[in-house]
C-alpha positions in Angstrom: -103.0 61.9 -88.4 -101.7 59.2 -86.0 -100.6 60.3 -82.5 -96.8 59.9 -82.2 -95.9 61.8 -78.9 -96.5 59.6 -76.0 -97.8 62.3 -73.8 -100.5 63.2 -76.5 -101.5 59.6 -76.8 -101.8 59.1 -73.1 -104.1 62.2 -73.1 -106.1 60.9 -76.0 -106.4 57.4 -74.2 -107.5 59.2 -71.1 -110.2 61.2 -73.0 -111.4 57.8 -74.6 -111.7 56.3 -71.2 -113.7 59.3 -70.0 -116.2 58.6 -72.8 -116.4 54.9 -72.1 -117.1 55.7 -68.4 -119.8 58.1 -69.4 -121.6 55.2 -71.2 -120.8 52.4 -68.7 -121.7 54.6 -65.7 -119.4 53.2 -63.0 -121.4 54.9 -60.2 -124.5 53.1 -61.2 -122.5 49.9 -61.4 -121.2 50.4 -57.9 -124.7 51.0 -56.7 -126.0 47.9 -58.4 -123.1 45.9 -57.0 -123.8 47.0 -53.5 -127.5 45.9 -53.9 -126.3 42.5 -55.2 -123.9 42.0 -52.4 -126.8 42.6 -50.0 -128.9 40.1 -51.8 -126.1 37.5 -51.8 -125.7 37.8 -48.1 -129.4 36.8 -47.7 -129.3 33.0 -46.6 -132.7 32.5 -48.3 -131.3 33.4 -51.7 -130.0 29.9 -52.4 -133.5 28.4 -52.0 -133.8 29.5 -55.6 -130.7 28.1 -57.2 -131.2 29.7 -60.6 -131.8 33.2 -59.0 -128.7 32.8 -56.8 -126.4 31.9 -59.6 -127.8 34.8 -61.6 -127.1 37.2 -58.8 -123.5 35.9 -58.0 -122.6 35.9 -61.8 -123.9 39.5 -62.2 -122.0 40.6 -59.1 -118.8 39.0 -60.3 -119.2 40.6 -63.6 -119.7 44.2 -62.2 -116.8 43.7 -59.7 -114.5 42.7 -62.6 -115.7 45.6 -64.8 -115.1 48.1 -62.0 -111.7 46.7 -61.3 -110.9 46.8 -65.0 -111.7 50.5 -65.1 -109.7 51.3 -62.0 -106.8 49.3 -63.3 -106.9 51.2 -66.6 -106.8 54.5 -64.8 -103.9 53.5 -62.6 -102.0 52.1 -65.7 -102.4 55.5 -67.6 -100.9 57.3 -64.6 -98.0 54.8 -64.3 -97.3 55.0 -68.0 -97.1 58.8 -67.8 -94.6 58.3 -64.8 -92.6 55.8 -66.8 -92.0 58.1 -69.8 -91.0 60.9 -67.4 -88.5 58.8 -65.8 -87.2 57.3 -69.0 -86.6 60.9 -70.3 -85.0 62.1 -67.2 -82.6 59.2 -67.1 -82.2 59.0 -70.9 -82.7 55.3 -70.5 -83.5 53.7 -73.9 -84.6 50.3 -72.3 -87.0 52.2 -69.9 -88.5 54.1 -72.7 -89.0 50.8 -74.7 -90.7 49.4 -71.8 -93.0 52.4 -71.5 -93.9 52.2 -75.2 -94.7 48.5 -74.8 -97.1 49.3 -71.9 -98.6 52.1 -73.9 -99.4 49.7 -76.8 -100.9 47.3 -74.3 -103.1 50.1 -72.8 -104.2 51.2 -76.3 -105.3 47.5 -77.0 -107.1 47.2 -73.7 -109.0 50.4 -73.9 -110.0 49.8 -77.5 -111.3 46.4 -76.3 -113.3 48.0 -73.5 -114.7 50.5 -75.9 -116.4 47.7 -77.8 -118.6 47.1 -74.7 -120.1 50.5 -75.2 -121.4 49.2 -78.7 -123.4 46.4 -77.1 -126.7 48.0 -76.8 -129.1 45.7 -78.5 -132.2 44.5 -76.7 -130.6 41.0 -75.7 -126.9 42.0 -75.8 -126.5 41.9 -72.2 -127.6 38.2 -72.0 -125.7 35.0 -71.7 -125.3 33.1 -74.8 -126.3 29.6 -76.0 -124.1 28.3 -78.9 -125.0 25.4 -81.2 -122.5 23.9 -83.7 -123.5 21.5 -86.5 -121.2 19.7 -88.9 -122.2 20.4 -92.4 -120.7 19.3 -95.8 -117.4 17.5 -95.6 -118.0 14.1 -93.9 -115.5 13.1 -91.3 -113.5 16.4 -91.7 -116.7 18.4 -91.0 -117.3 16.5 -87.8 -113.6 17.1 -86.8 -114.0 20.8 -87.7 -117.2 21.2 -85.7 -115.2 19.8 -82.6 -112.5 22.3 -83.4 -114.9 25.1 -83.3 -116.4 23.9 -80.0 -113.0 23.8 -78.4 -112.2 27.3 -79.9 -115.2 28.9 -78.2 -114.7 27.0 -74.9 -111.0 28.1 -74.8 -112.0 31.6 -75.6 -114.4 31.5 -72.6 -111.7 30.0 -70.4 -109.2 32.7 -71.4 -111.8 35.4 -70.2 -112.7 33.4 -67.1 -116.3 33.0 -68.4 -118.1 30.0 -67.0 -119.4 27.6 -69.7 -121.6 24.5 -69.6 -122.0 21.9 -72.3 -125.6 20.6 -72.6 -125.5 18.1 -75.4 -122.9 16.5 -77.8 -123.9 14.2 -80.6 -120.8 12.4 -81.6 -120.0 11.1 -84.9 -117.1 8.8 -86.2 -114.6 11.5 -86.4 -115.7 14.3 -84.1 -119.1 15.8 -83.3 -122.3 16.0 -85.4 -123.8 18.7 -83.2 -123.3 20.3 -79.7 -125.1 23.0 -77.7 -123.3 24.7 -74.8 -123.7 27.9 -72.8 -121.4 30.8 -72.1 -122.6 32.1 -68.8 -121.3 35.6 -68.7 -123.2 38.9 -69.0 -122.9 40.3 -72.5 -121.9 36.9 -73.9 -124.6 37.0 -76.5 -123.9 40.5 -77.6 -120.2 39.7 -77.9 -120.5 36.4 -79.7 -123.7 37.0 -81.9 -121.6 37.9 -84.9 -120.1 34.4 -84.9 -123.4 33.0 -86.2 -123.2 31.6 -89.7 -121.3 29.1 -91.7 -117.5 28.6 -91.1 -115.3 26.9 -93.7 -112.1 24.9 -93.2 -109.5 24.0 -95.8 -106.8 21.7 -95.0 -105.1 18.3 -95.7 -107.6 15.7 -94.6 -106.5 13.4 -91.7 -109.1 11.0 -93.0 -108.0 10.7 -96.6 -105.3 8.0 -97.0 -104.0 9.9 -100.1 -103.5 13.0 -98.1 -105.6 15.3 -100.3 -106.8 18.7 -99.4 -110.4 18.7 -98.1 -112.9 21.6 -97.6 -115.5 21.2 -94.8 -118.1 23.3 -93.3 -119.7 23.8 -89.9 -122.7 26.0 -88.9 -122.6 28.1 -85.7 -125.9 29.4 -84.1 -125.9 31.9 -81.3 -129.0 32.8 -79.2 -129.5 34.7 -76.1 -130.5 32.9 -72.9 -134.0 33.4 -71.8 -134.8 35.2 -68.5 -137.9 35.3 -66.4 -139.2 38.6 -68.0 -139.4 36.7 -71.4 -142.8 35.5 -72.3 -142.3 32.3 -74.4 -145.5 30.1 -74.0 -144.9 26.5 -75.2 -148.2 24.5 -74.9 -147.7 20.7 -73.9 -149.4 19.7 -77.1 -146.8 21.6 -79.2 -143.8 19.4 -78.0 -142.8 15.8 -78.1 -140.5 14.5 -75.5 -138.2 11.6 -76.0 -135.9 10.0 -73.5 -132.7 8.0 -74.2 -129.6 6.9 -72.8 -126.7 9.3 -72.6 -123.6 8.3 -74.7 -120.0 9.5 -75.1 -117.6 9.3 -78.1 -118.0 6.2 -80.1 -121.2 5.3 -78.6 -119.7 4.7 -75.1 -122.4 4.8 -72.4 -121.9 7.4 -69.8 -125.1 6.7 -68.0 -127.0 3.5 -67.3 -130.4 5.0 -67.2 -132.6 6.7 -69.8 -131.9 10.2 -68.4 -131.1 12.2 -71.6 -134.0 14.1 -73.0 -134.8 15.2 -76.6 -137.6 17.7 -77.1 -139.2 18.4 -80.5 -141.2 21.6 -81.0 -143.8 20.5 -83.6 -144.9 23.8 -85.1 -141.3 24.8 -85.9 -139.5 21.4 -86.1 -136.9 22.7 -83.7 -135.1 19.8 -81.9 -133.1 20.2 -78.7 -131.6 17.7 -76.3 -129.7 17.5 -73.0 -127.7 14.8 -71.5 -125.2 16.5 -69.2 -127.3 16.0 -66.1 -127.8 12.7 -64.3 -131.5 13.4 -63.6 -134.0 13.2 -66.4 -136.0 15.9 -64.8 -132.8 18.1 -64.7 -132.2 17.4 -68.3 -135.8 18.2 -69.3 -135.5 21.6 -67.6 -132.3 22.4 -69.4 -133.7 21.2 -72.7 -136.7 23.3 -72.3 -134.5 26.4 -71.4 -132.7 25.8 -74.7 -135.8 25.5 -76.7 -137.2 28.7 -75.2 -134.0 30.4 -76.1 -134.3 29.3 -79.7 -137.9 30.3 -79.9 -137.0 33.7 -78.5 -134.4 34.2 -81.1 -136.7 33.0 -83.8 -139.3 35.6 -82.7 -136.5 38.3 -82.6 -135.3 37.4 -86.1 -139.0 37.5 -87.5 -139.6 41.0 -85.9 -136.2 42.1 -87.4 -137.0 40.8 -90.8 -140.4 42.7 -90.7 -138.7 45.9 -89.7 -135.9 45.4 -92.3 -138.6 44.8 -95.0 -140.4 48.1 -94.0 -136.9 50.0 -94.2 -135.9 48.1 -97.3 -132.7 47.2 -95.6 -131.2 43.7 -96.1 -127.9 44.2 -94.4 -129.0 42.1 -91.4 -128.8 38.9 -93.4 -125.2 38.2 -92.5 -126.0 34.5 -92.0 -124.4 32.1 -94.6 -120.6 31.7 -95.0 -118.8 34.2 -92.7 -115.1 32.9 -92.1 -112.5 30.8 -93.8 -109.9 28.8 -91.9 -107.1 27.9 -94.3 -104.4 25.5 -93.0 -103.1 24.4 -96.4 -101.4 25.4 -98.7 -100.8 28.4 -96.5 -102.0 29.5 -93.0 -104.9 32.2 -93.0 -108.1 33.0 -91.2 -110.2 35.5 -92.9 -113.6 37.0 -92.1 -115.7 37.5 -95.2 -117.7 40.4 -93.9 -115.2 42.6 -92.0 -112.1 41.7 -94.0 -110.2 41.0 -90.8 -107.5 38.3 -91.2 -104.5 36.6 -89.6 -101.9 34.1 -90.4 -102.0 32.8 -86.8 -104.6 30.1 -87.7 -103.4 27.8 -84.8 -103.8 30.6 -82.3 -107.4 31.4 -83.6 -108.4 27.7 -83.1 -107.0 27.9 -79.6 -109.4 30.6 -78.7 -107.6 33.8 -79.7 -110.5 35.3 -81.5 -111.0 38.7 -79.8 -109.8 40.7 -82.9 -112.3 38.9 -85.0 -115.1 39.5 -82.4 -114.3 43.2 -82.1 -114.3 43.7 -85.9 -117.8 41.9 -86.1 -119.2 44.0 -83.4 -118.2 47.2 -85.1 -119.4 45.9 -88.5 -122.9 44.9 -87.1 -123.2 48.2 -85.3 -122.5 50.1 -88.5 -125.1 48.0 -90.2 -127.7 48.6 -87.6 -127.0 52.3 -87.8 -127.4 52.1 -91.7 -123.8 52.9 -92.5 -122.2 51.4 -95.5 
């Protein structure tokens, strides 16, 4: 039975926040943040740029999460006061304002609850996302570009740093791209986005204005860390260098600084052209390759475990979401059933509701629920 009395709902939300805090452990977060502040004050930290960035990003994340928890506690208290004042003054507009704030609180606390579900081995990692245009020709290339923008806008909305490592341009959009979302728990948050995405719309590239269906594949892997052991012998890779290019083949660098690495045993190919230095591009490409090999190992281990359990639910890969822009507007997830008619907003990065539904769906599958 749904809670209808505001006082009861505030009490229920307060209890839910208690449960969330019991999982997130704000005291431990404060202790870790204090340690990271001490590390960040050490002037020698920046002698290792990668380590320094990791420390500062983690500190920023912890401070943001602690502020978020404190703000939610304060908003619950303020909402209670708002309802008391509205009832005392019999002010309908004040009560409406309090109800609006309560609805916002419910959404924000439910969103924070999702974080407590991210308990997988690599869920706390940053994420590497690769997008490839598939069937659909020019429309597929355009759709792949739409998806890249959707994820980058989502990251921007949440103030998560992102970095594009490589883009292979086609005539109408992008053939493939790889970029990172550099925020803690980005992998756990986004891993449900992996699979084939399908777009239906009137083609911009058909002079008869016919409806076109196109496809793009999304791959999400966790960023490797120093504790990961991914050994890649030199004789298992082929390194090619080439000149970086922009849309339509426009040169963006006058030297052969872009790097493509092929992992011979698996056939995995990665490239990086965002840095000016060939050495930097090679290091970034190797990091991407290590991440893909780490995910490949994780998937193999998961498949072996699923085979032992007789559980095939993990294979959510193929087609996962439809984006329909014609003859009506609808975005619908094939697995969770979540849908919206706000297709333009989704393509502009408003995908949190889809992500939250995915996380709950994946967690139910991992727990063996139906």
